[in-house]
C-alpha positions as CSV (number, residue, x, y, z in Angstrom):
1,M,-0.1,0.0,0.0
2,D,2.8,2.3,-0.7
3,N,1.2,3.7,-3.8
4,L,0.6,7.4,-3.3
5,Y,-2.8,7.1,-5.0
6,D,-4.1,4.3,-2.8
7,L,-2.9,6.1,0.3
8,G,-4.8,9.2,-0.9
9,L,-7.9,7.3,-1.4
10,E,-7.6,5.7,2.0
11,L,-7.1,9.3,3.5
12,Q,-10.3,10.5,1.7
13,K,-12.1,7.6,3.1
14,L,-11.0,8.3,6.6
15,T,-11.7,11.9,6.2
16,R,-15.3,11.3,5.0
17,T,-15.9,8.7,7.8
18,R,-14.7,11.3,10.4
19,D,-16.9,14.0,8.8
20,N,-19.9,11.9,9.0
21,I,-19.3,10.9,12.7
22,Q,-18.7,14.5,13.5
23,K,-22.0,15.7,11.7
24,N,-23.9,12.7,13.7
25,Y,-22.4,13.9,16.9
26,D,-23.3,17.5,16.3
27,R,-26.8,16.8,15.1
28,R,-27.5,14.5,18.1
29,K,-26.0,17.0,20.6
30,K,-28.1,19.9,19.1
31,L,-31.3,17.7,19.4
32,N,-30.3,16.6,22.9
33,L,-30.4,12.8,21.9
34,L,-27.0,11.9,23.3
35,D,-26.8,9.6,26.2
36,P,-23.4,9.5,28.1
37,P,-22.3,6.1,26.8
38,Y,-23.0,6.9,23.2
39,E,-21.4,10.3,23.4
40,R,-18.2,8.7,24.9
41,Q,-18.3,6.2,22.1
42,L,-18.5,8.9,19.3
43,K,-15.8,10.9,21.0
44,E,-13.5,7.8,21.1
45,D,-14.3,7.0,17.5
46,L,-13.3,10.6,16.5
47,R,-10.1,10.2,18.4
48,K,-9.2,6.9,16.8
49,I,-10.0,8.2,13.3
50,D,-8.0,11.3,14.0
51,F,-4.9,9.2,15.1
52,D,-5.5,7.0,11.9
53,I,-5.6,10.2,9.8
54,S,-2.4,11.5,11.4
55,A,-0.5,8.1,10.8
56,L,-1.7,8.1,7.1
57,N,-0.5,11.7,6.6
58,R,2.8,10.7,8.1
59,K,2.9,7.7,5.8
60,I,2.2,9.8,2.7
61,R,4.8,12.3,3.6
62,S,7.3,9.5,4.0
63,V,6.5,7.9,0.6
64,E,6.7,11.3,-1.1
65,S,10.1,12.0,0.5
66,E,11.3,8.5,-0.5
67,Q,10.2,9.1,-4.1
68,Y,11.8,12.5,-4.2
69,R,15.1,11.2,-2.8
70,S,14.9,8.4,-5.4
71,K,14.3,10.8,-8.2
72,I,17.2,13.1,-7.1
73,I,19.5,10.1,-7.0
74,K,18.6,9.1,-10.4
75,D,19.0,12.5,-11.8
76,S,22.5,12.8,-10.4
77,K,23.7,9.8,-12.1
């Protein structure tokens, strides 16, 4: 899964999922439909997805850096 395109798609998927959970949380909070266990679960889901998004962003930067270094090395030969 080191292909930048695949990583980008995975990042988009995680971002959409996070946005959907956030909208669900905001909607339920506004309508006062959140019970404490469900609210904790939504907040935990958001934290987990934020962690996954951060890790994926680091992976993308790493792959981009690796590809750039590889290109520089090829060009210098």
